[in-house]
NUVOLUM-90173 format. One record per residue (C-alpha): residue number from 1; x negated, z negated, y negated. Coordinates in pm, whole numbers. Last residue first. Layout:
pos X Z Y
NUM X Z Y
...
***
This chain:
pos X Z Y
494 1022 -1139 147
493 1370 -1083 290
492 1279 -770 489
491 982 -959 638
490 1211 -1220 793
489 1140 -1569 658
488 845 -1766 788
487 781 -2082 991
486 1126 -2101 1149
485 1010 -2069 1508
484 1181 -1731 1538
483 992 -1618 1226
482 660 -1733 1375
481 721 -1521 1683
480 817 -1226 1464
479 500 -1277 1262
478 299 -1243 1580
477 480 -923 1677
476 462 -772 1327
475 89 -846 1305
474 37 -719 1660
473 199 -386 1558
472 11 -344 1230
471 -337 -455 1330
470 -427 -821 1321
469 -680 -1064 1180
468 -533 -1415 1214
467 -709 -1708 1050
466 -611 -2051 1182
465 -651 -2334 932
464 -714 -2707 974
463 -488 -3011 934
462 -446 -3061 1308
461 -733 -2907 1502
460 -718 -2535 1588
459 -759 -2476 1960
458 -388 -2539 2021
457 -307 -2288 1749
456 -526 -2025 1914
455 -372 -2094 2254
454 -16 -2070 2118
453 -93 -1748 1933
452 -266 -1593 2235
451 14 -1683 2476
450 272 -1527 2243
449 60 -1216 2179
448 -18 -1137 2542
447 -369 -988 2574
446 -535 -1331 2612
445 -915 -1330 2582
444 -1052 -1679 2507
443 -1376 -1734 2316
442 -1584 -2037 2217
441 -1788 -2035 2540
440 -1831 -1658 2504
439 -2033 -1723 2182
438 -1990 -1439 1932
437 -2311 -1241 1868
436 -2182 -927 1696
435 -2215 -747 2029
434 -1971 -1001 2175
433 -1730 -960 1882
432 -1716 -584 1944
431 -1672 -638 2320
430 -1388 -883 2245
429 -1209 -610 2049
428 -1247 -370 2341
427 -1114 -629 2586
426 -816 -710 2363
425 -706 -350 2318
424 -344 -410 2418
423 -341 -714 2194
422 -534 -1042 2192
421 -865 -1213 2121
420 -892 -1587 2058
419 -1203 -1718 1883
418 -1310 -2074 1801
417 -1533 -2244 1545
416 -1671 -1916 1412
415 -1883 -1944 1095
414 -2193 -1771 1235
413 -1964 -1493 1371
412 -1803 -1393 1041
411 -2090 -1198 883
410 -2153 -1014 1212
409 -1788 -907 1197
408 -1876 -674 909
407 -1658 -386 1028
406 -1810 -46 1098
405 -1804 -96 1475
404 -1429 -159 1459
403 -1390 200 1335
402 -1437 326 1691
401 -1090 194 1768
400 -921 531 1822
399 -564 485 1948
398 -391 447 1613
397 -175 153 1507
396 144 354 1446
395 111 537 1778
394 38 215 1967
393 -320 113 2039
392 -316 -262 1988
391 -526 -514 1797
390 -528 -894 1773
389 -806 -1119 1642
388 -722 -1493 1635
387 -982 -1694 1446
386 -1070 -2061 1389
385 -1321 -2055 1105
384 -1587 -2307 1008
383 -1549 -2464 666
382 -1509 -2345 309
381 -1328 -2030 195
380 -1538 -1744 60
379 -1565 -1613 416
378 -1192 -1542 416
377 -1213 -1324 105
376 -1512 -1135 241
375 -1340 -1081 575
374 -1035 -935 402
373 -1244 -675 220
372 -1430 -592 541
371 -1109 -546 741
370 -933 -341 470
369 -1238 -117 427
368 -1310 -74 797
367 -950 19 890
366 -626 -155 991
365 -634 -519 885
364 -315 -722 825
363 -416 -1080 750
362 -210 -1387 844
361 -351 -1717 718
360 -210 -2003 926
359 -209 -2369 825
358 -169 -2643 1081
357 48 -2953 1113
356 359 -2752 1187
355 278 -2388 1123
354 268 -2349 743
353 203 -1987 656
352 -27 -1843 388
351 -17 -1462 383
350 -357 -1300 349
349 -161 -974 329
348 67 -1017 630
347 384 -1038 426
346 329 -923 69
345 137 -1169 -144
344 327 -1306 -445
343 386 -1144 -782
342 511 -1383 -1052
341 201 -1365 -1269
340 233 -986 -1275
339 564 -991 -1464
338 470 -1274 -1698
337 149 -1099 -1807
336 324 -764 -1847
335 591 -919 -2067
334 324 -1094 -2276
333 124 -772 -2313
332 425 -575 -2435
331 614 -322 -2226
330 707 -39 -2460
329 1082 37 -2453
328 1287 253 -2219
327 990 263 -1981
326 740 548 -2001
325 716 591 -1622
324 352 702 -1644
323 272 379 -1827
322 426 173 -1546
321 233 371 -1288
320 -92 305 -1473
319 -10 -66 -1483
318 64 -60 -1110
317 -262 120 -1033
316 -461 -129 -1243
315 -293 -417 -1058
314 -372 -264 -719
313 -734 -206 -823
312 -766 -572 -923
311 -601 -651 -591
310 -876 -468 -404
309 -1134 -666 -600
308 -1014 -985 -434
307 -765 -1267 -485
306 -395 -1240 -572
305 -241 -1392 -886
304 -374 -1115 -1115
303 -367 -1283 -1456
302 -357 -1041 -1746
301 -538 -960 -2069
300 -387 -640 -2205
299 -530 -384 -2450
298 -317 -116 -2614
297 -54 146 -2530
296 -305 410 -2420
295 -445 142 -2187
294 -745 -92 -2186
293 -719 -369 -1928
292 -870 -716 -1945
291 -862 -904 -1616
290 -814 -1262 -1502
289 -857 -1282 -1129
288 -700 -1437 -820
287 -679 -1750 -608
286 -1041 -1862 -603
285 -1147 -1728 -944
284 -1264 -1388 -1070
283 -1318 -1297 -1435
282 -1297 -919 -1463
281 -1344 -724 -1785
280 -1296 -356 -1875
279 -1018 -257 -1634
278 -945 98 -1743
277 -613 281 -1769
276 -656 632 -1908
275 -998 669 -1745
274 -1238 952 -1826
273 -1307 1146 -1506
272 -1571 1024 -1260
271 -1848 1276 -1241
270 -1939 1630 -1137
269 -2284 1710 -1277
268 -2380 1970 -1017
267 -2690 1810 -859
266 -2700 1453 -993
265 -2337 1400 -886
264 -2185 1109 -1077
263 -2008 792 -980
262 -1844 491 -1147
261 -1680 306 -860
260 -1490 324 -533
259 -1702 406 -225
258 -1643 67 -53
257 -1524 -155 -340
256 -1673 -201 -688
255 -1971 31 -695
254 -2143 74 -1033
253 -2369 335 -1194
252 -2339 536 -876
251 -2522 850 -761
250 -2342 1084 -525
249 -2518 1257 -238
248 -2483 1636 -267
247 -2176 1789 -104
246 -2128 2054 -379
245 -1776 1996 -517
244 -1658 1684 -331
243 -1991 1515 -407
242 -2098 1297 -120
241 -2036 924 -61
240 -1668 939 38
239 -1643 701 336
238 -1813 368 275
237 -1889 167 591
236 -2252 97 487
235 -2147 -37 147
234 -2184 195 -152
233 -2498 137 -364
232 -2490 32 -730
231 -2347 -317 -696
230 -2019 -466 -814
229 -1840 -614 -1114
228 -2155 -598 -1329
227 -1999 -380 -1593
226 -1623 -348 -1610
225 -1499 10 -1617
224 -1259 -20 -1325
223 -1010 255 -1249
222 -706 452 -1361
221 -647 823 -1412
220 -328 988 -1542
219 -261 1352 -1467
218 26 1571 -1591
217 178 1801 -1332
216 106 2174 -1338
215 -169 2156 -1077
214 -502 2329 -1136
213 -727 2033 -1060
212 -539 1960 -735
211 -731 1655 -610
210 -1075 1566 -745
209 -988 1212 -855
208 -863 1128 -505
207 -1187 1242 -340
206 -1420 1073 -585
205 -1224 744 -577
204 -1289 564 -907
203 -1037 787 -1088
202 -754 647 -877
201 -480 897 -948
200 -137 886 -1114
199 19 1233 -1083
198 287 1273 -1349
197 597 1494 -1332
196 739 1716 -1608
195 505 2003 -1516
194 667 2021 -1175
193 502 1878 -861
192 415 2118 -577
191 42 2117 -643
190 50 1737 -624
189 208 1753 -277
188 -44 2014 -160
187 -326 1789 -280
186 -195 1508 -62
185 -213 1732 244
184 -559 1860 149
183 -683 1504 101
182 -566 1407 449
181 -769 1689 603
180 -1063 1599 381
179 -1063 1242 506
178 -1049 1311 879
177 -726 1342 1073
176 -416 1133 998
175 -300 1050 1350
174 -615 1038 1565
173 -821 942 1260
172 -616 627 1209
171 -779 540 874
170 -1093 656 693
169 -1020 573 331
168 -829 765 65
167 -724 567 -242
166 -422 445 -444
165 -231 769 -494
164 66 759 -733
163 328 1035 -765
162 564 993 -1061
161 877 1198 -1132
160 926 1242 -759
159 1105 1539 -598
158 1270 1322 -329
157 1322 1586 -62
156 1001 1780 -132
155 809 1448 -156
154 933 1294 169
153 794 1544 421
152 445 1577 268
151 452 1200 218
150 470 1131 591
149 96 1142 666
148 21 918 368
147 290 665 461
146 529 628 169
145 596 329 -56
144 910 419 -245
143 1030 318 -591
142 1374 447 -688
141 1418 355 -1054
140 1734 323 -1260
139 1925 174 -969
138 2304 198 -938
137 2265 474 -683
136 2516 753 -620
135 2533 918 -279
134 2912 952 -272
133 2941 669 -20
132 2752 436 -253
131 2374 445 -243
130 2140 144 -226
129 2125 99 151
128 2107 472 222
127 1813 520 -15
126 1616 237 147
125 1706 366 495
124 1574 713 404
123 1233 567 320
122 1234 375 648
121 1335 681 852
120 1066 897 691
119 789 642 745
118 726 365 493
117 891 51 630
116 697 -175 391
115 974 -436 367
114 1016 -361 -3
113 1157 -14 54
112 1248 3 -315
111 1541 -2 -558
110 1469 -106 -916
109 1696 -186 -1209
108 1486 -122 -1518
107 1453 -358 -1815
106 1081 -345 -1884
105 1025 -668 -1690
104 1199 -495 -1400
103 950 -209 -1424
102 653 -449 -1433
101 777 -640 -1127
100 844 -314 -940
99 492 -193 -1023
98 340 -514 -887
97 541 -499 -566
96 463 -129 -524
95 90 -193 -572
94 109 -468 -308
93 273 -239 -52
92 52 63 -115
91 -284 -116 -123
90 -476 82 137
89 -475 440 268
88 -274 615 -2
87 86 650 -115
86 317 540 -396
85 619 761 -466
84 830 713 -780
83 1173 860 -851
82 1337 784 -1183
81 1704 720 -1124
80 1949 992 -1229
79 2087 1000 -877
78 2268 1284 -700
77 1934 1455 -630
76 1799 1149 -452
75 2115 1109 -242
74 2117 1478 -150
73 1749 1493 -55
72 1770 1170 142
71 2081 1285 332
70 1944 1631 410
69 1923 1580 787
68 2293 1481 786
67 2435 1302 1092
66 2097 1247 1264
65 1947 1170 924
64 2195 887 870
63 2135 737 1214
62 1755 737 1184
61 1770 613 825
60 1997 326 921
59 1757 232 1206
58 1451 190 981
57 1482 -114 752
56 1802 -255 898
55 1655 -603 908
54 1573 -607 1274
53 1726 -653 1619
52 1922 -966 1529
51 2255 -829 1646
50 2413 -889 1305
49 2115 -734 1124
48 2110 -423 1340
47 2490 -386 1317
46 2485 -402 937
45 2209 -142 921
44 2389 89 1162
43 2709 59 958
42 2520 153 642
41 2366 453 815
40 2700 573 949
39 2868 541 609
38 2578 723 441
37 2587 1002 698
36 2966 1038 673
35 2947 1054 294
34 2672 1316 311
33 2875 1523 556
32 3179 1506 330
31 2971 1605 27
30 2833 1907 215
29 3186 2008 315
28 3311 1969 -44
27 3025 2185 -174
26 2734 2060 -382
25 2641 2302 -660
24 2736 2114 -976
23 2610 1773 -872
22 2294 1935 -742
21 2219 2111 -1068
20 2262 1788 -1259
19 2029 1597 -1029
18 1759 1865 -1001
17 1536 1732 -1278
16 1499 1952 -1589
15 1661 1694 -1816
14 1407 1444 -1685
13 1143 1599 -1909
12 1352 1530 -2218
11 1394 1164 -2129
10 1023 1137 -2059
9 932 1258 -2411
8 613 1457 -2355
7 275 1317 -2259
6 105 1656 -2241
5 -247 1522 -2209
4 -292 1150 -2170
3 -525 1021 -2441
2 -871 920 -2329
1 -1068 607 -2248
***
């Protein structure tokens, strides 16, 4: 544990934010254009919801930015709300939900893009929805989940007070590029932060922890310090296994998830930084974990109501973000416990859905780490598994599916009771299952999502569970079908 360097009075540091300057400098014509953009965006959102073409999570931002490309920048600058960006490969949505719960428990009014619409138009839509026609927000905190490739566009407009990075895993290589390319983009954002801002970094991720060592912003590291929580060798699909400084193979005292853990380079001595927020004990159970966390504000024992080591990391990230915010009053252990206890899974994150006489577990999987982590949680559950696997190659899903060969599908195959494969890449996904040893007699390949869902449910006996592993677009499509059947609420209402 260490003390955060330069932890100045947050109220004093916000005095240097651009809000006051903006309010003084904005011209009448600029204000008129902003008002028109906000009015147009709000109208677009209302129309989208009335016509049933979505929850107004993206279209308002498209319309507003068409009228005024600086609408997000102006609205953010006109607000005294604390601006927080959460980005990274995995865990953004759940971390945001946990951080929002902690902030509300501390007395803050929070605005966020809760639906997970995290590209530029979705981020802008969240600001449009919560601003009045002059660009003012009632919220005291603007919390935005931002796609890691989009954050370089959002950060200069938002000028965040807190910038939180969860992790960097191999993900959509055709869109994001390889790991070091993504790291350089995130590093540029940190380098651009003012000294009054805080970069909250996963100290257990060697690449994330190494970012922007000379930046002006304060740094706050979080991670897991619990002994015996994992092994000492990264899993075969791990990404960052070499020293960022000298490229020598890293040595681990403990590995908790993929390449995340307590690492050290035996060649140059580079090592995990001292942690400001450290999970020191983990007691796992079927539906979550009880964790002990050491922070600069004291020790907490908390219930994480979501299963898996990845959610322990999400909780640690949220606690670190809450500390970086320096809430109006210290958040006591009991407040933090109550806040996290009320967090529920985000849509598609091992979401439990009642589908008539059957249970559905909907799991959004998009890269080797998320797939393998989800598989482990599913395999902990008893009984043979009825599975629907759906993947597509849209722009937001990524066209390169080579990562499927780094998933641990071989662990699932012995427990398969039935398999339905769907999506625009159904044949390629079936090929992966075939090489893993799946029985063709138990398998049906149906590219259409509606036909696949109905067939998979028909093949699942009454009272049993269907597990759906799906990429982003098929997940939204399948959930949309279930929404129309009344099984789930719209994602923007979750």
